[in-house]
N, C-alpha and C positions, 0 to 999 in steps of 0.2 A: 305166265304164259311162256311156252317154248315156241320160238319163231325162227324159221330158216328164211334167209333172204338170199336169193340166187342172182348173182350179177353184181360185181363190185365196180360199178360206174357211178356217175353222178346220182342217178335215181336210187340204185340199190344201196350204195354206201350211206347216202343221207338218210334213207329210211331205216337202215340197220342201226345207225347211230341214234336216231330219234327213238326207236323202239327199245333199244338196249338200256335206256335210262331206267326202265321199269320192268323189263322182261329179259329172259335168257335168250340171246340171239346168236345164231351161227350165220356168218356171212360166207357164201360159197362162190367160188369162181374158178375157171379153168386155168387162170394165170397164177402160177406159183409166186411170181414177183409181187402181185397185188396181195395175195394171202399173207406173204411174209411181212409186207409193209403194215397191214392192218394188225397182225399179231404183235408187231413191235410198236404198236400205237402210233404209227406214222401214216399219213394220208397218201395214197398213190395218185391222187388227183389234186389239182389246185382248187382249194375251197377253204376260205379262212375259218369259217365256223367248224367245219369238219376237223381241220387241223387242231383247233383249240379244244374241241370236245374229246378227241382221241388222246390228246396230251394231258388234259387237266380234269376231266370228269370221270366219276366212278361208274364206268359202263360195264354191263354184263355182256361182253361182246367177244366172240371168238371167230376165227376164220379157218377155212379148210378148202382144199380142192375137191373134196368128196363129201357130199352131204347126205348120202343115202342112208347111213345108219341113223342120222338125226331125224330124217323125214318120218320114220315110223312113229316117233314119239312127239312130233311137233303138233302144235295146235293150229298154226298157220304156216303156210309156205308162200312167201312173196316172190313172184317171178319178175325180175327187172333186167332181163337179158336183151341184147340188141335185136331189133326187128327192122333192119334197114330196108328202105323202099327200093325195089328193083324196077327201073324204068323199062326194062325189056319185057318183063312179064306184067308190068303195070299192077304190081301187088307187093304187099309187105312180105318179107321173108320171115315167117313165124316158126321156122323149124326149131329154133333154140327153145322156144316156149314149149312146143310139143315134146321135145326131148326131156325137158325137166319134168313135165307132167307124167310122161311114161316112166321115168326113173322113180318118181315118187310113188306111183301106183304099184310098180313092181316091188318097191320096198315095203309095201303093206301099209301105206299111210292112211290115216283117217282125218288128216288135216284138211282145213278149208284152204284151198289154193286161191291166192289172190294174184291176179295178173295186173302188173303195173307197166309192162311193156306197151308201146304204142301198137295197136292192132286195128284191123279193118272193122267197120261197123257191122255188128252181128256175129263177130268172131267167138266171143265167150259162149253165147247160147249154142252155137254150132259145135264148139269144142266139147261142151258138156254131153252132147249126144253121141259124138263120134269116137272119143278117145277112151281107151281103157275099159271098154265094155259099158260105156255110159256112166262113168264116174261123174256125178253131177254136183259135187261139192266144190264149185268154183264160182268166184265173183271177180269183178273188175273194178279197179280203183285208179282213175287217171291221175297223172302227175302234172303239176303246173309250175315247173321249176326253171330257174335260170342257171345256165352253165357258170360255175364259179360261186354261186350263192344258193346252192341246192339245199343245204341244211337250213340256212336262214329262212328260205321259203317254206320249209316244213315246220320250223319253229313259229313262224308268223304266217300261217296259211291264209290265202284269200278266201278259200272255201275248202271243205272236205267233201268229196263226192265218192260214193261207193255204189257200184251197180250189182244188182242181184236178180233173182227171179222173185218178184213180189208175190207170186202165187204160191211160193214155197215158204211156209212160215219158219221152218228151221233154218233155211239158208238166209232168209232175211234177218233172222235173229243174229246169225254169225256176221252178217254184213254190218249191222248196227254195232256189234261188239268190236269189229275191226275199226269202224269210224271212231269209236270211243278210245281205242288204243292210240290212234293217230292224234286225237285231241289231248289225251293224257300226256303225251310227250311234248306238246307244243307249249310255247310261252304265251301266245295269244289265246285267251280263254273263250272269246266270243265268236270264233270263226263259224260261219254258217255251215250246217251239215245237210247234205242232200243224199238220201238213200233212194235210188230209183232202179228201174230195170237196167240190166247190163248193157243192152243195145243202145238205150238212150244215153247211158253214161259214156259209152264209146263215141257217140255222136257229139256229146259235150266237148270232148277232147278235140275231135276233128274240127268242129265249127269255131271253137275258141282259137285254135291255131290258124284257121283260115282267116278269121277276122283280124287277128294281129298281123298276119302277113299283108293283108290288104291295107291296114292302117299304116304300116311302115312304108309300103309302096306309095301310098298317098303323100306322106310327108317327104319322101324322096323326090316325088314329082314336083311338090311345092318348092323344094330347095333348088331343083334344077331350073324351074321357072324364074325364081328370084335371081339365081346366079347369071342366067342368060341376059337379064335385064338390069343388072347392077343394083339389085334391091337387097335390103337387109332381111334375110330369111328368118332370123331369130325374132325380129319385131313382128313379122307377119304371123309366125307360128304362135307367138304369145297372144296376139289379138284374136286369132282363130280359136285358140284353146281356152280362152276365158269364157267362151260359150259353154255353160254347164252341160249341154247336151253332147258336147265333144270332149271336154275335160282335158287335163294337162298331162296325163300319163302316156307313155309309149309314143312319143312324138319327135324323137331325135333322128334327123336324117343321117344316113350312114351308107357306106358301101354295101351293097347287097342288103342283107337283113340285120347287119350289125351284131351277129352272133346270137340273135334271138331264136327261140324254138318256133 
């Protein structure tokens, strides 16, 4: 497979490295410094597994600041560009995603476009109708990665989720094929796969993030309560989390959200 991955951040670079184990991958970014680093097999971001794979694994991975020539022959174009939330407009800034889609369509692509950027619920379905004269060959695949361990979380995924239009047999087939590509590059062989409608997949990402933020807030409050009363918060957390309905993960109090997504 020929795959373009647009955006050399934690999401994009980890996916590019993962997929380049078995596919011809071009990583694209506007930053010449990032492109030069990847071309020299050095990671522009701090991630132990990415650094190791770039230095020591036989990857079919190139990098460029311009992917338009490659888009025309690509089987998949994965978009992992920033979509920062704007508190003024109360909306994600998705202009970078739309720019890549427009460039790919203008280049004459027939690729399946995979959005991995964080987007509003309903975005992919709407984009299929409005961009490029209704270019509908687009799916959404949420990421569930930690900063600094992004490739590890792709190699050992908790689950693989791909959102498509289940009423479109051809697009659903390409969604299943993309899920297989992610699974092929992983070390964990039994990760659950979920191929659902794109809007539901977007909601999975939203509500997973919301729950994790609430959980961290909960344990921060527990820690504050314990500190104010001179109690051992670690002992309380251990006792609380031994309840299997609560579990032991994601329970470390920290300033803010501790770097979590």
